[in-house]
DRENNU-754659 format. One record per residue (C-alpha): x, y, z; residue number from 1. Coordinates in Angstrom, 2 decimals, decimal comma, m for minus. Layout:
BEGIN
[atom [X Y Z] NUM]
...
***
This chain:
BEGIN
[atom [0,00 0,00 0,00] 1]
[atom [1,44 3,45 m0,91] 2]
[atom [2,61 5,98 1,67] 3]
[atom [m0,61 7,92 1,10] 4]
[atom [m2,99 5,06 1,81] 5]
[atom [m6,06 7,15 0,98] 6]
[atom [m5,01 8,73 m2,31] 7]
[atom [m7,89 9,02 m4,80] 8]
[atom [m10,44 8,16 m2,11] 9]
[atom [m13,59 10,29 m1,96] 10]
[atom [m13,58 10,29 1,84] 11]
[atom [m11,04 11,41 4,43] 12]
[atom [m8,80 8,72 5,92] 13]
[atom [m10,28 9,33 9,38] 14]
[atom [m13,77 8,46 8,12] 15]
[atom [m12,54 5,36 6,31] 16]
[atom [m10,64 4,06 9,35] 17]
[atom [m13,55 4,87 11,65] 18]
[atom [m15,85 2,61 9,64] 19]
[atom [m13,25 m0,12 9,30] 20]
[atom [m12,51 m0,08 13,06] 21]
[atom [m16,18 m0,19 14,01] 22]
[atom [m16,96 m3,06 11,67] 23]
[atom [m14,02 m5,12 12,94] 24]
[atom [m14,64 m4,35 16,59] 25]
[atom [m18,40 m4,29 17,08] 26]
[atom [m21,27 m6,54 15,96] 27]
[atom [m22,40 m4,13 13,22] 28]
[atom [m23,46 m4,80 9,64] 29]
[atom [m22,41 m2,69 6,67] 30]
[atom [m26,00 m1,41 6,53] 31]
[atom [m25,79 m0,39 10,19] 32]
[atom [m22,68 1,66 9,45] 33]
[atom [m24,30 3,27 6,42] 34]
[atom [m27,17 4,43 8,66] 35]
[atom [m24,84 5,61 11,44] 36]
[atom [m22,88 7,69 8,95] 37]
[atom [m26,13 9,11 7,49] 38]
[atom [m27,13 10,26 11,00] 39]
[atom [m23,88 12,24 11,05] 40]
[atom [m24,56 13,80 7,67] 41]
[atom [m22,13 11,56 5,77] 42]
[atom [m23,62 9,72 2,79] 43]
[atom [m21,66 6,54 2,09] 44]
[atom [m23,00 3,34 0,57] 45]
[atom [m22,65 0,12 2,54] 46]
[atom [m20,83 m1,54 m0,39] 47]
[atom [m18,19 1,19 m0,22] 48]
[atom [m17,68 0,44 3,48] 49]
[atom [m17,36 m3,24 2,59] 50]
[atom [m14,59 m2,44 0,10] 51]
[atom [m12,81 m0,36 2,74] 52]
[atom [m12,91 m3,28 5,18] 53]
[atom [m11,50 m5,68 2,60] 54]
[atom [m8,74 m3,24 1,63] 55]
[atom [m7,60 m1,95 5,01] 56]
[atom [m8,13 m4,93 7,34] 57]
[atom [m5,03 m6,81 6,11] 58]
[atom [m3,03 m3,57 6,29] 59]
[atom [m3,93 m3,01 9,94] 60]
[atom [m2,91 m6,58 10,77] 61]
[atom [0,37 m6,32 8,84] 62]
[atom [1,31 m3,02 10,48] 63]
[atom [0,61 m4,09 14,08] 64]
[atom [2,52 m7,36 13,73] 65]
[atom [5,77 m5,40 13,69] 66]
[atom [4,91 m3,93 17,10] 67]
[atom [3,55 m6,89 19,07] 68]
[atom [5,17 m7,80 22,37] 69]
[atom [6,51 m11,36 22,69] 70]
[atom [4,19 m14,22 23,58] 71]
[atom [5,29 m16,94 25,99] 72]
[atom [6,32 m20,53 25,28] 73]
[atom [3,11 m22,31 26,39] 74]
[atom [0,87 m22,59 23,33] 75]
[atom [m2,86 m23,44 23,32] 76]
[atom [m4,08 m24,45 19,87] 77]
[atom [m7,61 m25,07 18,64] 78]
[atom [m9,81 m24,47 15,61] 79]
[atom [m13,28 m23,00 15,29] 80]
[atom [m15,75 m22,87 12,41] 81]
[atom [m16,36 m20,01 9,99] 82]
[atom [m19,08 m20,12 7,31] 83]
[atom [m17,94 m19,19 3,80] 84]
[atom [m20,41 m19,33 0,89] 85]
[atom [m22,73 m21,45 3,00] 86]
[atom [m20,05 m24,03 3,89] 87]
[atom [m18,09 m24,41 7,10] 88]
[atom [m14,36 m23,72 6,96] 89]
[atom [m11,79 m24,11 9,71] 90]
[atom [m10,20 m21,21 11,53] 91]
[atom [m7,03 m22,33 13,29] 92]
[atom [m6,06 m20,17 16,26] 93]
[atom [m3,43 m20,23 19,00] 94]
[atom [m2,97 m18,23 22,19] 95]
[atom [m0,36 m18,47 24,93] 96]
[atom [m1,08 m19,27 28,58] 97]
[atom [m1,75 m15,57 29,24] 98]
[atom [m4,36 m15,44 26,47] 99]
[atom [m2,23 m13,41 24,06] 100]
[atom [m2,81 m14,25 20,40] 101]
[atom [0,00 m16,25 18,83] 102]
[atom [m1,44 m16,65 15,33] 103]
[atom [m4,44 m17,68 13,23] 104]
[atom [m5,15 m19,21 9,82] 105]
[atom [m8,28 m19,86 7,78] 106]
[atom [m8,26 m23,27 6,09] 107]
[atom [m10,60 m25,14 3,77] 108]
[atom [m9,57 m28,43 5,39] 109]
[atom [m8,97 m29,81 8,87] 110]
[atom [m6,13 m32,30 8,54] 111]
[atom [m2,43 m32,87 9,17] 112]
[atom [m1,31 m30,68 6,26] 113]
[atom [m3,46 m27,77 7,44] 114]
[atom [m2,18 m28,14 11,02] 115]
[atom [1,39 m28,27 9,72] 116]
[atom [0,88 m25,05 7,71] 117]
[atom [m0,60 m23,34 10,73] 118]
[atom [2,31 m24,24 13,02] 119]
[atom [4,80 m23,05 10,40] 120]
[atom [2,95 m19,76 10,09] 121]
[atom [2,93 m19,27 13,86] 122]
[atom [6,62 m20,13 14,15] 123]
[atom [7,52 m17,60 11,44] 124]
[atom [5,93 m14,65 13,31] 125]
[atom [8,54 m12,45 14,96] 126]
[atom [6,57 m11,95 18,19] 127]
[atom [6,43 m15,69 18,94] 128]
[atom [9,08 m17,87 20,50] 129]
[atom [9,66 m21,60 20,09] 130]
[atom [7,09 m23,34 22,28] 131]
[atom [8,08 m25,37 25,32] 132]
[atom [4,74 m27,17 25,25] 133]
[atom [1,76 m27,21 22,86] 134]
[atom [m1,68 m27,96 24,27] 135]
[atom [m4,21 m29,19 21,70] 136]
[atom [m7,65 m30,78 21,64] 137]
[atom [m8,42 m34,35 20,57] 138]
[atom [m8,03 m33,56 16,86] 139]
[atom [m5,88 m36,52 15,71] 140]
[atom [m4,12 m34,37 13,10] 141]
[atom [m2,12 m32,38 15,65] 142]
[atom [0,38 m34,98 17,00] 143]
[atom [1,55 m36,17 13,55] 144]
[atom [1,84 m32,54 12,35] 145]
[atom [3,97 m31,66 15,37] 146]
[atom [6,09 m34,80 14,99] 147]
[atom [6,65 m33,97 11,33] 148]
[atom [7,94 m30,53 12,32] 149]
[atom [10,28 m32,18 14,82] 150]
[atom [11,57 m34,58 12,19] 151]
[atom [12,19 m31,63 9,87] 152]
[atom [14,06 m29,87 12,72] 153]
[atom [11,62 m26,95 12,64] 154]
[atom [10,62 m27,76 16,22] 155]
[atom [13,01 m29,05 18,90] 156]
[atom [12,54 m32,73 19,71] 157]
[atom [11,77 m31,95 23,39] 158]
[atom [8,68 m29,80 22,72] 159]
[atom [5,84 m31,35 24,71] 160]
[atom [2,37 m32,17 23,38] 161]
[atom [m0,63 m32,17 25,73] 162]
[atom [m4,12 m33,28 24,73] 163]
[atom [m5,98 m32,12 27,84] 164]
[atom [m9,30 m30,44 27,15] 165]
[atom [m9,61 m28,29 30,30] 166]
[atom [m6,21 m26,69 29,65] 167]
[atom [m7,59 m25,37 26,36] 168]
[atom [m10,43 m23,48 28,04] 169]
[atom [m8,43 m20,28 27,61] 170]
[atom [m8,53 m20,46 23,80] 171]
[atom [m12,13 m21,64 23,71] 172]
[atom [m13,00 m18,51 25,68] 173]
[atom [m10,92 m16,43 23,29] 174]
[atom [m12,82 m17,83 20,29] 175]
[atom [m15,90 m16,10 21,67] 176]
[atom [m14,43 m12,64 21,20] 177]
[atom [m13,98 m13,43 17,50] 178]
[atom [m17,30 m15,24 17,04] 179]
[atom [m19,15 m12,34 18,68] 180]
[atom [m18,11 m10,20 15,70] 181]
[atom [m18,30 m12,89 13,01] 182]
[atom [m21,69 m14,45 13,81] 183]
[atom [m23,83 m11,39 12,96] 184]
[atom [m22,11 m11,25 9,54] 185]
[atom [m24,16 m14,36 8,51] 186]
[atom [m21,27 m15,89 6,59] 187]
[atom [m18,70 m14,62 4,11] 188]
[atom [m19,19 m14,66 0,34] 189]
[atom [m15,68 m15,80 m0,56] 190]
[atom [m12,64 m17,38 1,07] 191]
[atom [m10,52 m14,35 0,14] 192]
[atom [m12,81 m11,76 1,71] 193]
[atom [m13,24 m13,95 4,80] 194]
[atom [m9,46 m14,16 5,16] 195]
[atom [m9,03 m10,39 4,80] 196]
[atom [m11,77 m9,54 7,27] 197]
[atom [m10,62 m12,07 9,86] 198]
[atom [m7,15 m10,54 9,81] 199]
[atom [m8,66 m7,22 10,80] 200]
[atom [m10,86 m8,73 13,51] 201]
[atom [m7,88 m10,53 15,02] 202]
[atom [m5,77 m7,36 14,82] 203]
[atom [m8,38 m5,35 16,74] 204]
[atom [m8,60 m8,15 19,29] 205]
[atom [m4,82 m8,11 19,80] 206]
[atom [m4,85 m4,34 20,28] 207]
[atom [m7,62 m4,62 22,86] 208]
[atom [m5,69 m7,34 24,71] 209]
[atom [m2,80 m4,90 25,09] 210]
[atom [m0,39 m6,85 22,88] 211]
[atom [1,01 m3,78 21,13] 212]
[atom [4,31 m2,57 22,60] 213]
[atom [4,20 0,81 24,38] 214]
[atom [0,44 1,22 23,88] 215]
[atom [m1,49 1,80 27,08] 216]
[atom [m4,85 0,51 25,90] 217]
[atom [m7,91 2,72 25,98] 218]
[atom [m10,48 3,40 23,28] 219]
[atom [m9,04 6,87 22,60] 220]
[atom [m5,48 5,55 22,48] 221]
[atom [m6,63 2,83 20,08] 222]
[atom [m8,16 5,41 17,74] 223]
[atom [m5,01 7,54 17,84] 224]
[atom [m2,75 4,51 17,33] 225]
[atom [m4,57 3,17 14,26] 226]
[atom [m4,74 6,60 12,66] 227]
[atom [m1,00 7,03 13,24] 228]
[atom [m0,33 3,66 11,59] 229]
[atom [m1,67 5,23 8,39] 230]
[atom [0,05 8,58 8,82] 231]
[atom [m2,96 10,48 10,20] 232]
[atom [m2,09 12,79 13,08] 233]
[atom [m5,15 14,19 14,82] 234]
***
């Protein structure tokens, strides 16, 4: 995305980011946002807001990743379900023992290869460290995926695997913060737009959890921080 992220747009960057933030953070539809903007004297079509969300959500996620504080070495991994074009897809997610987000990945399948891809993605993120232990559910794909990573020397041989359901309560609780936003959307129309939007939802969730370095979380600080990410100084 160019330095001027809002060049050729018909609306100010502050208005664009306001709508994107609200959609990713609250259980609002595009139509809801169109009406809220109309109440403030701003006429913007809901399809325009949708395009903003698809364009800027991945940018928010990419920008904050550079500034996330380190997670710890106790991983909790699980997957939840996301509806895309009327069919259920699998949303892999991991948090550490403090509840901080490690990583996430939307997948069409739930198998060893998908689990392997997810672990590689999580291990490649700069804010994560090599896990000491990985807690998973009873999904049989996880142990062989982890063992494959050990055999390939991507994971140390002494990394522990735990399949204990109650220890994964922390990530099951964390799913709810994502599902609270996703469920009112009534499903995504394509895998690509689902992936873009979920990146933004997860980014807003990480900001709210206080995972951004040197950001004392409050709603006003969040607004200021996201605007500054795109070069807007209020």
